[in-house]
C-alpha positions as CSV (number, residue, x, y, z in Angstrom):
1,M,48.6,26.6,41.9
2,A,50.7,23.6,43.0
3,T,54.2,22.2,42.5
4,R,54.2,19.0,40.6
5,L,56.8,16.2,40.2
6,I,57.6,15.7,36.5
7,A,59.3,12.6,35.3
8,D,60.6,11.5,31.9
9,V,61.3,7.7,32.3
10,G,63.4,6.2,29.5
11,G,65.0,2.8,29.1
12,T,68.4,4.1,30.2
13,N,67.8,7.4,32.0
14,T,65.1,9.0,34.2
15,R,64.8,12.8,34.4
16,L,63.0,14.3,37.4
17,A,62.1,17.8,38.3
18,L,59.6,20.0,40.2
19,F,57.4,22.1,38.0
20,D,55.9,25.2,39.6
21,E,52.5,25.8,38.0
22,S,52.4,29.4,39.2
23,T,55.6,30.5,37.5
24,G,56.0,27.9,34.8
25,E,59.5,27.2,36.0
26,F,61.3,23.8,36.5
27,R,63.4,23.3,39.7
28,Q,65.5,20.5,41.3
29,V,66.1,19.1,37.8
30,R,68.1,15.8,38.1
31,N,69.1,13.0,35.7
32,F,69.5,9.4,37.0
33,T,70.9,6.2,35.3
34,N,68.2,3.6,35.7
35,S,70.7,0.7,36.0
36,E,72.0,2.3,39.3
37,H,68.6,1.8,41.0
38,R,66.3,-1.2,41.5
39,S,63.1,0.5,40.3
40,L,61.5,3.8,39.4
41,A,60.5,4.1,43.1
42,G,64.2,3.8,43.9
43,V,65.1,6.6,41.5
44,I,62.3,8.8,43.0
45,E,63.5,8.1,46.6
46,A,67.1,9.0,45.7
47,W,65.8,12.3,44.1
48,R,63.5,13.0,47.1
49,A,66.4,12.6,49.5
50,Q,68.2,15.4,47.6
51,L,65.1,17.9,47.8
52,D,65.4,20.9,49.9
53,E,61.8,21.8,49.7
54,A,58.3,20.3,50.2
55,W,57.3,17.1,48.5
56,P,54.8,17.7,45.8
57,E,51.2,16.5,46.0
58,A,50.8,15.8,42.3
59,A,52.9,14.2,39.5
60,S,53.1,13.7,35.7
61,I,55.1,10.8,34.6
62,A,56.0,10.0,30.9
63,A,57.4,6.5,30.3
64,A,59.0,5.1,27.1
65,A,56.9,1.9,27.2
66,P,53.3,1.0,26.2
67,P,50.8,0.9,29.0
68,S,48.6,-2.2,29.5
69,D,45.7,-2.1,31.8
70,G,47.1,0.9,33.6
71,V,50.5,-0.6,34.2
72,V,53.7,0.3,32.4
73,T,56.4,-2.4,32.1
74,M,59.8,-1.4,30.8
75,I,60.7,-4.1,28.3
76,N,64.4,-3.3,27.9
């Protein structure tokens, strides 16, 4: 079982956490205001800098925007 980065990306806020598949627990849960960062990558890097454990090898990201050809563009 692996630890996975979980992201809930909205128009205003992004919530990030680590999900431990072996225990079903969320860790390192943080909420970020999107306007304080240049991009989703910037939000993730700010969160990563706060982690005190290994970087996950897998991720699941939910975004509040429609995908088009595998790309999600936030419209607000």
